[in-house]
Backbone as CSV, one residue per row, in Angstrom:
resi,resn,N_x,N_y,N_z,CA_x,CA_y,CA_z,C_x,C_y,C_z
1,MET,113.193,68.049,104.532,112.505,68.852,103.512,111.260,68.148,102.997
2,GLY,111.359,66.788,102.893,110.215,66.026,102.435,109.036,66.150,103.358
3,ASN,109.296,66.150,104.680,108.214,66.290,105.660,107.531,67.641,105.550
4,LEU,108.320,68.639,105.140,107.761,69.982,105.026,106.669,70.023,103.971
5,PHE,106.853,69.287,102.876,105.884,69.295,101.794,104.797,68.239,101.969
6,SER,105.089,67.189,102.751,104.138,66.091,102.872,103.223,66.204,104.089
7,SER,103.701,66.841,105.156,102.890,66.951,106.363,101.898,68.093,106.254
8,SER,100.797,67.980,106.999,99.763,69.014,106.981,100.299,70.341,107.507
9,ILE,101.054,70.280,108.610,101.621,71.498,109.196,102.625,72.128,108.244
10,GLY,103.431,71.290,107.597,104.429,71.797,106.662,103.801,72.522,105.490
11,ARG,102.730,71.948,104.957,102.050,72.577,103.818,101.426,73.905,104.220
12,LYS,100.837,73.947,105.413,100.251,75.204,105.897,101.327,76.254,106.137
13,LEU,102.490,75.807,106.610,103.602,76.734,106.857,104.076,77.353,105.542
14,ILE,104.167,76.529,104.501,104.578,77.035,103.187,103.572,78.051,102.667
15,MET,102.288,77.740,102.827,101.242,78.665,102.378,101.306,79.978,103.154
16,SER,101.590,79.897,104.445,101.651,81.088,105.291,102.805,81.988,104.878
17,ILE,103.981,81.392,104.703,105.165,82.172,104.355,105.039,82.766,102.958
18,SER,104.584,81.959,101.994,104.437,82.468,100.631,103.340,83.526,100.551
19,GLY,102.335,83.430,101.441,101.277,84.430,101.465,101.760,85.800,101.896
20,LEU,102.913,85.849,102.578,103.482,87.130,102.984,103.844,87.978,101.769
21,PHE,104.152,87.321,100.650,104.486,88.065,99.439,103.279,88.861,98.951
22,LEU,102.077,88.299,99.118,100.865,89.022,98.757,100.697,90.242,99.641
23,ILE,100.950,90.083,100.934,100.823,91.198,101.871,101.818,92.297,101.538
24,LEU,103.073,91.928,101.240,104.090,92.910,100.878,103.718,93.621,99.577
25,PHE,103.213,92.856,98.627,102.784,93.432,97.353,101.687,94.478,97.572
26,LEU,100.714,94.134,98.397,99.591,95.036,98.647,100.025,96.287,99.402
27,LEU,100.870,96.115,100.419,101.321,97.265,101.201,102.113,98.246,100.340
28,PHE,102.988,97.711,99.507,103.798,98.573,98.642,102.922,99.344,97.665
29,HIS,102.017,98.637,97.004,101.174,99.292,96.003,100.142,100.220,96.634
30,MET,99.670,99.889,97.827,98.741,100.783,98.504,99.422,102.121,98.797
31,SER,100.629,102.064,99.338,101.367,103.280,99.668,101.639,104.106,98.415
32,MET,102.010,103.413,97.347,102.317,104.087,96.091,101.078,104.720,95.478
33,ASN,99.971,103.989,95.467,98.749,104.484,94.833,98.120,105.647,95.587
34,LEU,98.268,105.646,96.902,97.714,106.754,97.688,98.355,108.084,97.314
35,VAL,99.607,108.024,96.889,100.304,109.250,96.480,99.565,109.907,95.317
36,ALA,99.025,109.092,94.416,98.339,109.619,93.233,97.110,110.437,93.598
37,VAL,96.481,110.109,94.720,95.291,110.844,95.155,95.641,112.291,95.489
38,PHE,96.809,112.485,96.074,97.206,113.821,96.541,98.068,114.578,95.530
39,SER,98.827,113.846,94.709,99.689,114.516,93.738,100.008,113.567,92.583
40,THR,99.456,113.843,91.424,99.747,113.011,90.257,101.202,113.197,89.807
41,GLU,101.742,114.394,90.048,103.137,114.644,89.689,104.069,113.778,90.533
42,ALA,103.791,113.701,91.828,104.614,112.884,92.715,104.488,111.411,92.357
43,TYR,103.293,111.003,91.980,103.076,109.616,91.589,103.880,109.272,90.337
44,ASN,103.898,110.179,89.380,104.679,109.956,88.166,106.172,109.920,88.465
45,MET,106.601,110.698,89.445,108.011,110.670,89.839,108.385,109.298,90.402
46,ILE,107.463,108.709,91.179,107.707,107.368,91.724,107.756,106.345,90.598
47,CYS,106.828,106.466,89.640,106.813,105.552,88.495,108.108,105.643,87.701
48,GLU,108.597,106.858,87.527,109.839,107.051,86.788,111.034,106.514,87.571
49,PHE,111.012,106.700,88.908,112.101,106.211,89.759,112.189,104.691,89.726
50,LEU,111.033,104.046,89.724,111.017,102.587,89.679,111.298,102.102,88.254
51,GLY,110.350,102.317,87.363,110.565,101.996,85.965,111.115,100.606,85.741
52,ALA,112.051,100.511,84.790,112.667,99.227,84.450,114.078,99.126,85.010
53,HIS,114.363,99.851,86.091,115.680,99.782,86.728,115.859,98.413,87.385
54,TRP,117.104,98.017,87.582,117.388,96.661,88.064,116.742,96.381,89.417
55,TYR,116.752,97.379,90.325,116.188,97.142,91.652,114.680,96.948,91.610
56,ALA,114.024,97.672,90.701,112.571,97.499,90.549,112.254,96.154,89.917
57,LEU,113.078,95.731,88.954,112.866,94.445,88.300,113.090,93.286,89.265
58,VAL,114.145,93.390,90.097,114.423,92.348,91.085,113.281,92.251,92.088
59,GLY,112.829,93.406,92.581,111.719,93.426,93.534,110.455,92.834,92.934
60,THR,110.173,93.180,91.681,108.991,92.655,91.002,109.068,91.142,90.842
61,LEU,110.244,90.660,90.440,110.428,89.222,90.236,110.305,88.439,91.537
62,VAL,110.871,88.970,92.616,110.801,88.287,93.911,109.369,88.193,94.402
63,LEU,108.659,89.328,94.357,107.263,89.337,94.804,106.393,88.458,93.912
64,ALA,106.626,88.538,92.609,105.835,87.742,91.673,106.098,86.252,91.870
65,ALA,107.374,85.878,92.066,107.727,84.466,92.251,107.097,83.908,93.522
66,GLY,107.171,84.688,94.619,106.592,84.240,95.879,105.092,84.097,95.805
67,PHE,104.449,85.067,95.170,102.992,85.036,95.061,102.547,83.953,94.094
68,LEU,103.315,83.757,92.999,102.984,82.709,92.033,103.084,81.335,92.677
69,PHE,104.099,81.160,93.506,104.246,79.896,94.227,103.056,79.672,95.154
70,HIS,102.618,80.737,95.812,101.460,80.676,96.718,100.215,80.230,95.953
71,ILE,100.022,80.761,94.771,98.848,80.437,93.961,98.887,78.984,93.495
72,ILE,100.022,78.584,92.918,100.150,77.232,92.377,100.024,76.192,93.488
73,TYR,100.689,76.467,94.613,100.655,75.512,95.716,99.249,75.408,96.306
74,ALA,98.534,76.535,96.355,97.158,76.524,96.849,96.271,75.679,95.947
75,PHE,96.478,75.782,94.639,95.705,74.992,93.687,95.995,73.498,93.868
76,ILE,97.271,73.149,94.037,97.654,71.750,94.233,97.035,71.193,95.509
77,LEU,97.094,71.975,96.599,96.524,71.526,97.872,95.018,71.338,97.780
78,THR,94.350,72.240,97.054,92.898,72.123,96.891,92.536,70.829,96.174
79,ILE,93.268,70.517,95.119,93.026,69.279,94.369,93.272,68.065,95.266
80,LYS,94.376,68.086,96.016,94.697,66.963,96.905,93.639,66.779,97.987
81,ASN,93.176,67.889,98.560,92.158,67.816,99.610,90.840,67.252,99.068
82,ARG,90.469,67.655,97.859,89.237,67.155,97.257,89.350,65.657,96.954
83,GLN,90.526,65.243,96.486,90.739,63.829,96.207,90.705,62.999,97.480
84,ALA,91.279,63.564,98.555,91.333,62.836,99.826,89.954,62.701,100.453
85,ARG,89.110,63.735,100.308,87.795,63.718,100.928,86.778,62.944,100.099
86,GLY,86.991,62.925,98.782,86.077,62.184,97.914,84.649,62.676,98.062
87,ASN,83.718,61.744,98.165,82.298,62.079,98.286,81.934,62.645,99.643
88,GLN,82.856,62.557,100.613,82.540,63.041,101.956,82.295,64.539,101.986
89,ARG,82.885,65.258,101.021,82.732,66.716,101.046,81.283,67.133,100.814
90,TYR,80.487,66.240,100.185,79.091,66.581,99.942,78.223,66.363,101.168
91,ALA,78.770,65.634,102.150,78.007,65.342,103.355,78.271,66.340,104.465
92,VAL,79.185,67.302,104.208,79.528,68.288,105.227,78.395,69.297,105.378
93,SER,78.103,69.644,106.595,77.031,70.613,106.847,77.382,71.974,106.279
94,LYS,76.380,72.657,105.779,76.613,73.983,105.219,76.880,75.011,106.305
95,HIS,76.603,74.677,107.530,76.782,75.629,108.626,77.681,75.018,109.695
96,GLU,78.937,74.761,109.306,79.888,74.200,110.253,80.201,75.225,111.339
97,GLN,80.162,74.757,112.578,80.433,75.649,113.698,81.892,76.075,113.705
98,GLY,82.130,77.376,113.885,83.484,77.890,114.014,84.244,77.999,112.703
99,VAL,83.578,77.748,111.587,84.236,77.824,110.288,83.673,79.031,109.531
100,SER,84.528,79.973,109.193,84.079,81.189,108.529,83.772,80.933,107.064
101,TRP,82.972,81.824,106.487,82.642,81.711,105.069,83.897,81.817,104.224
102,ALA,84.822,82.713,104.600,86.055,82.904,103.831,86.909,81.648,103.827
103,SER,86.993,80.963,104.991,87.836,79.770,105.074,87.299,78.642,104.204
104,LYS,85.960,78.607,104.005,85.358,77.558,103.188,85.379,77.896,101.701
105,ASN,85.711,79.124,101.380,85.701,79.551,99.984,87.023,80.196,99.567
106,MET,88.115,79.780,100.190,89.417,80.365,99.903,89.838,80.127,98.454
107,PHE,89.479,78.985,97.902,89.874,78.691,96.522,89.156,79.632,95.547
108,VAL,87.858,79.822,95.741,87.089,80.715,94.868,87.585,82.148,95.017
109,LEU,87.800,82.566,96.268,88.317,83.904,96.520,89.698,84.062,95.897
110,GLY,90.520,83.023,96.038,91.856,83.065,95.454,91.813,83.175,93.945
111,LEU,90.843,82.508,93.320,90.690,82.578,91.868,90.332,83.991,91.426
112,ILE,89.430,84.651,92.164,89.060,86.036,91.853,90.265,86.950,92.031
113,VAL,91.042,86.696,93.092,92.247,87.484,93.350,93.227,87.359,92.189
114,VAL,93.418,86.132,91.694,94.347,85.888,90.586,93.876,86.584,89.308
115,LEU,92.583,86.457,88.992,92.041,87.096,87.793,92.172,88.620,87.882
116,GLY,91.917,89.169,89.076,92.073,90.605,89.272,93.516,91.035,89.132
117,LEU,94.421,90.195,89.616,95.846,90.507,89.525,96.315,90.502,88.074
118,LEU,95.834,89.537,87.291,96.192,89.476,85.873,95.678,90.713,85.135
119,LEU,94.456,91.133,85.457,93.896,92.338,84.857,94.725,93.558,85.221
120,HIS,95.117,93.622,86.493,95.907,94.762,86.970,97.283,94.788,86.296
121,PHE,97.907,93.637,86.171,99.215,93.564,85.521,99.131,94.014,84.064
122,TYR,98.052,93.616,83.412,97.899,94.037,82.015,97.695,95.548,81.928
123,ASN,96.846,96.085,82.768,96.526,97.511,82.704,97.706,98.403,83.045
124,PHE,98.568,97.939,83.958,99.640,98.813,84.420,101.039,98.268,84.137
125,TRP,101.367,97.083,84.664,102.731,96.583,84.491,103.076,96.413,83.015
126,TYR,102.192,95.826,82.232,102.454,95.594,80.810,102.631,96.907,80.062
127,ASN,101.806,97.881,80.376,101.853,99.160,79.678,102.949,100.092,80.186
128,MET,103.502,99.771,81.366,104.485,100.684,81.945,105.878,100.048,82.059
129,GLN,106.085,99.203,83.073,107.424,98.652,83.275,107.865,97.778,82.099
130,PHE,106.974,96.935,81.616,107.319,96.071,80.485,107.599,96.892,79.233
131,ALA,106.785,97.935,79.015,106.983,98.792,77.843,108.349,99.470,77.893
132,GLU,108.731,99.935,79.075,110.041,100.568,79.227,111.159,99.552,79.051
133,LEU,110.897,98.321,79.482,111.908,97.271,79.403,112.235,96.929,77.951
134,ILE,111.212,96.872,77.098,111.442,96.540,75.686,111.736,97.780,74.846
135,GLY,111.634,98.956,75.478,111.960,100.189,74.785,110.917,100.652,73.801
136,GLU,109.684,100.213,73.977,108.605,100.623,73.098,107.379,101.019,73.911
137,GLN,106.564,101.896,73.358,105.321,102.294,74.019,104.215,101.362,73.560
138,VAL,103.710,100.540,74.482,102.670,99.576,74.125,101.277,100.059,74.522
139,GLY,101.203,101.134,75.284,99.919,101.681,75.696,99.721,103.066,75.122
140,PRO,98.621,103.719,75.451,98.348,105.047,74.901,99.206,106.152,75.509
141,TYR,99.847,105.869,76.659,100.646,106.888,77.329,102.068,106.395,77.533
142,GLY,102.927,107.311,77.941,104.311,106.947,78.199,104.415,106.034,79.404
143,PRO,105.481,105.197,79.487,105.608,104.226,80.572,105.750,104.842,81.957
144,ALA,106.140,106.118,82.022,106.294,106.770,83.324,105.088,107.618,83.701
145,ASP,104.092,107.666,82.836,102.910,108.491,83.093,101.815,107.652,83.749
146,GLY,102.096,107.175,84.961,101.147,106.335,85.676,99.850,107.035,85.988
147,ALA,99.912,108.338,86.254,98.706,109.096,86.585,97.717,109.095,85.424
148,ALA,98.241,109.142,84.206,97.367,109.137,83.031,96.649,107.797,82.906
149,TYR,97.358,106.705,83.225,96.735,105.387,83.167,95.636,105.244,84.219
150,ILE,95.907,105.711,85.424,94.900,105.639,86.493,93.680,106.475,86.133
151,THR,93.929,107.686,85.658,92.834,108.591,85.296,91.964,107.995,84.199
152,SER,92.601,107.430,83.184,91.863,106.848,82.058,91.107,105.590,82.474
153,LEU,91.780,104.712,83.218,91.168,103.431,83.574,89.949,103.604,84.455
154,PHE,90.081,104.456,85.476,88.997,104.587,86.449,87.964,105.646,86.076
155,SER,88.021,106.095,84.845,86.911,106.886,84.313,85.876,105.954,83.686
156,ASN,86.266,104.685,83.559,85.379,103.657,83.006,84.695,102.917,84.156
157,PRO,83.369,103.021,84.286,82.661,102.378,85.406,82.811,100.857,85.438
158,VAL,83.048,100.240,84.279,83.233,98.781,84.237,84.476,98.387,85.015
159,PHE,85.572,99.100,84.773,86.805,98.811,85.501,86.680,99.170,86.973
160,VAL,85.919,100.198,87.272,85.687,100.577,88.667,85.022,99.426,89.414
161,ILE,83.988,98.852,88.823,83.263,97.738,89.447,84.164,96.509,89.569
162,LEU,84.900,96.196,88.496,85.785,95.033,88.515,86.833,95.151,89.610
163,TYR,87.418,96.325,89.755,88.441,96.519,90.781,87.842,96.468,92.187
164,LEU,86.656,97.010,92.370,86.027,96.973,93.685,85.655,95.541,94.080
165,VAL,85.214,94.736,93.110,84.946,93.322,93.375,86.243,92.611,93.747
166,TRP,87.309,92.937,93.040,88.636,92.369,93.337,89.057,92.714,94.758
167,PHE,88.863,93.961,95.146,89.238,94.390,96.501,88.414,93.655,97.561
168,ALA,87.135,93.430,97.267,86.282,92.708,98.216,86.784,91.282,98.402
169,ALA,87.157,90.621,97.304,87.696,89.261,97.388,89.006,89.249,98.162
170,LEU,89.838,90.247,97.926,91.102,90.363,98.658,90.855,90.558,100.149
171,TRP,89.814,91.312,100.478,89.492,91.550,101.892,89.153,90.231,102.583
172,PHE,88.283,89.454,101.984,87.916,88.159,102.567,89.126,87.226,102.639
173,HIS,89.926,87.231,101.589,91.102,86.366,101.547,92.088,86.749,102.646
174,LEU,92.291,88.041,102.835,93.255,88.514,103.826,92.768,88.303,105.255
175,THR,91.487,88.547,105.496,90.977,88.424,106.866,91.149,87.011,107.394
176,HIS,91.039,86.028,106.503,91.265,84.645,106.936,92.746,84.275,106.885
177,GLY,93.409,84.606,105.768,94.791,84.188,105.583,95.754,84.805,106.569
178,PHE,95.502,86.050,106.968,96.428,86.760,107.857,96.518,86.074,109.218
179,TRP,95.355,85.858,109.855,95.407,85.276,111.204,95.713,83.783,111.164
180,SER,95.294,83.081,110.105,95.576,81.646,110.030,97.061,81.373,109.858
181,ALA,97.793,82.356,109.275,99.237,82.208,109.134,99.900,82.164,110.507
182,PHE,99.453,83.033,111.407,100.014,83.035,112.764,99.558,81.810,113.555
183,GLN,98.365,81.324,113.236,97.898,80.094,113.878,98.802,78.925,113.490
184,THR,99.195,78.893,112.230,100.087,77.843,111.751,101.450,77.922,112.428
185,LEU,101.898,79.148,112.718,103.199,79.329,113.350,103.174,79.020,114.842
186,GLY,102.005,78.668,115.367,101.903,78.243,116.760,101.320,79.262,117.713
187,TRP,100.981,80.446,117.208,100.395,81.482,118.066,98.877,81.365,118.017
188,ASP,98.397,80.232,118.533,96.971,79.938,118.357,96.223,79.711,119.665
189,ASN,96.761,80.224,120.775,96.004,80.085,122.010,94.779,80.993,121.959
190,GLN,93.858,80.786,122.869,92.569,81.479,122.829,92.702,82.997,122.891
191,ILE,93.718,83.474,123.604,93.895,84.926,123.732,94.448,85.508,122.442
192,TRP,95.546,84.915,121.933,96.217,85.493,120.772,95.469,85.284,119.471
193,ILE,94.746,84.170,119.344,94.029,83.951,118.092,92.935,84.994,117.913
194,LYS,92.308,85.405,119.012,91.305,86.473,118.938,91.949,87.796,118.558
195,ARG,93.143,88.025,119.109,93.854,89.259,118.781,94.266,89.293,117.317
196,TRP,94.768,88.153,116.821,95.200,88.100,115.427,94.023,88.267,114.476
197,LYS,92.869,87.723,114.852,91.678,87.892,114.013,91.269,89.363,113.964
198,CYS,91.368,90.020,115.097,91.045,91.450,115.155,92.028,92.260,114.320
199,ILE,93.322,91.961,114.465,94.354,92.651,113.694,94.161,92.398,112.200
200,ALA,93.817,91.149,111.848,93.604,90.802,110.440,92.454,91.614,109.847
201,ASN,91.360,91.746,110.603,90.220,92.527,110.119,90.578,93.995,109.934
202,ILE,91.315,94.542,110.900,91.723,95.949,110.816,92.671,96.159,109.644
203,PHE,93.677,95.283,109.539,94.674,95.399,108.467,94.015,95.308,107.096
204,ALA,93.208,94.269,106.883,92.566,94.071,105.582,91.623,95.221,105.254
205,THR,90.885,95.697,106.244,89.927,96.789,106.014,90.632,98.076,105.637
206,VAL,91.695,98.428,106.371,92.436,99.660,106.083,93.064,99.601,104.693
207,VAL,93.733,98.486,104.381,94.408,98.355,103.089,93.410,98.418,101.933
208,MET,92.322,97.670,102.042,91.350,97.634,100.946,90.593,98.951,100.797
209,LEU,90.321,99.613,101.909,89.661,100.925,101.824,90.564,101.947,101.147
210,CYS,91.867,101.849,101.403,92.820,102.760,100.753,92.849,102.515,99.251
211,PHE,92.848,101.253,98.848,92.801,100.939,97.421,91.497,101.442,96.805
212,ALA,90.385,101.179,97.496,89.075,101.604,96.982,88.996,103.127,96.891
213,LEU,89.649,103.808,97.831,89.653,105.276,97.821,90.248,105.806,96.529
214,VAL,91.341,105.214,96.093,91.992,105.648,94.855,91.038,105.489,93.674
215,VAL,90.390,104.336,93.594,89.463,104.065,92.489,88.297,105.051,92.492
216,VAL,87.695,105.223,93.650,86.509,106.087,93.761,86.868,107.547,93.497
217,VAL,87.992,108.010,94.035,88.404,109.401,93.850,88.615,109.712,92.371
218,PHE,89.324,108.833,91.665,89.585,109.093,90.245,88.325,108.939,89.407
219,PHE,87.407,108.092,89.825,86.138,107.975,89.118,85.310,109.245,89.290
220,LEU,85.259,109.758,90.520,84.506,110.996,90.784,85.129,112.180,90.040
221,ARG,86.465,112.185,89.988,87.131,113.261,89.240,86.782,113.207,87.759
222,SER,86.604,112.006,87.237,86.251,111.883,85.815,84.832,112.393,85.560
223,LEU,83.956,112.234,86.567,82.584,112.708,86.421,82.491,114.226,86.395
224,CYS,83.402,114.865,87.143,83.359,116.332,87.175,84.486,116.941,86.360
225,GLY,85.019,116.167,85.451,86.027,116.684,84.519,87.337,117.036,85.154
226,GLY,87.671,116.412,86.292,88.948,116.685,86.957,88.954,117.931,87.811
227,ALA,87.790,118.604,87.914,87.735,119.855,88.662,87.541,119.624,90.158
228,CYS,87.168,118.376,90.589,86.925,118.123,92.006,87.996,117.214,92.576
């Protein structure tokens, strides 16, 4: 177990596995949010079904714990890497061959992802699942009225921009993190690494476009008073 945390491969393996919680979180919420585009009633039914029930709470805690571990461990590794490199990091070329922009800025991208996640949790989880859990209404709408929260939030252009920036950071984070996870697991030959990079780009693009679609659709609906 000690080698797992102390070796370079072990640390990358932990980051890869814990990063899967982010992917599961995104896939679940993408599927759920897309429902709101086609039927706000159906979306509210899903919100009510999940709510503060034990299975929803367990799922939330598991995903949150895995993702929180991913964040904390990434921060620790970044600090350790900076300490190990010392002043050498300033001598590195700005145009390293074969190194993507996302891979060189994973910490900054991760920070934006975390800040966006905290904002999202406040806007929705705090006002909905948490409110139902404590038995009080902490937001302007009922805890099961998710459609009202989406409609209200994305009628504000400030939140629209903030969420779109968050999605862009998630896209860069996913395009690198997705394929590098499989590289860590040993599927890194020249044929498969190209395939995984392609799959990562497709996966991240589809997921983020679906999230952006929800934001843009509800913003446009607010401009035309819900008639479009």
